[in-house]
Legacy VTK file of the C-alpha trace (Angstrom):
# vtk DataFile Version 3.0
C-alpha trace
ASCII
DATASET POLYDATA
POINTS 75 float
188.070 52.364 96.719
188.512 54.154 93.354
191.653 53.403 91.409
192.846 56.171 89.063
194.281 54.754 85.850
195.032 58.208 84.471
193.686 61.728 84.718
190.842 60.598 82.415
190.021 57.044 83.591
189.037 55.838 87.069
187.895 52.339 87.996
186.245 50.836 91.039
185.435 47.201 91.842
182.586 46.592 94.257
181.478 43.321 95.859
177.849 42.451 95.105
177.692 39.137 96.943
180.080 36.352 97.957
181.485 35.639 94.477
179.992 38.468 92.394
181.534 41.845 91.661
180.703 44.973 89.708
183.373 47.035 88.008
182.638 50.696 87.361
184.741 52.613 84.866
184.448 56.377 84.596
185.940 57.897 81.460
186.332 61.491 80.371
187.410 61.272 76.740
189.513 64.023 75.160
187.614 66.627 73.177
187.695 66.761 69.403
190.282 69.568 69.568
192.904 67.243 71.107
195.515 65.643 68.915
194.830 62.236 67.432
197.731 60.892 69.511
196.076 62.045 72.764
192.721 60.591 71.764
194.297 57.304 70.707
196.253 57.067 73.979
193.077 57.395 76.069
191.206 54.784 74.028
194.213 52.436 74.210
194.243 52.853 78.002
190.513 52.133 78.106
190.976 48.996 75.997
193.719 47.846 78.364
191.496 48.426 81.399
188.582 46.576 79.787
190.768 43.587 78.909
191.800 43.256 82.571
188.276 43.003 83.974
187.157 39.482 84.873
184.447 38.282 82.480
182.229 37.344 85.410
182.043 40.943 86.668
179.058 43.149 85.938
180.343 46.182 84.050
179.177 49.771 84.207
180.921 52.186 81.868
180.083 55.835 82.368
181.646 58.863 80.820
181.750 61.710 78.417
182.826 60.495 74.991
182.131 63.788 73.171
179.933 62.094 70.604
178.977 63.853 67.389
175.685 63.052 65.725
174.231 64.215 62.423
175.536 65.442 59.111
177.392 68.478 60.510
179.806 66.543 62.751
183.172 67.651 61.406
183.535 70.636 63.768
LINES 1 76
75 0 1 2 3 4 5 6 7 8 9 10 11 12 13 14 15 16 17 18 19 20 21 22 23 24 25 26 27 28 29 30 31 32 33 34 35 36 37 38 39 40 41 42 43 44 45 46 47 48 49 50 51 52 53 54 55 56 57 58 59 60 61 62 63 64 65 66 67 68 69 70 71 72 73 74
């Protein structure tokens, strides 16, 4: 069952076999127009979620991180 961490982060842990699990994290990062405080809060939440995942789990991180590529990336 999905577990909402916030309005931007949802996790789910699925059994693969007897002692193996997969953790799926879905992230919708704030857009570039958000304040630095909002962006930092989401990435701090994500770091907290990642630190709580057992190292033996398979990890799938999916999301929209609003990446900027190229020389004209300041907009």
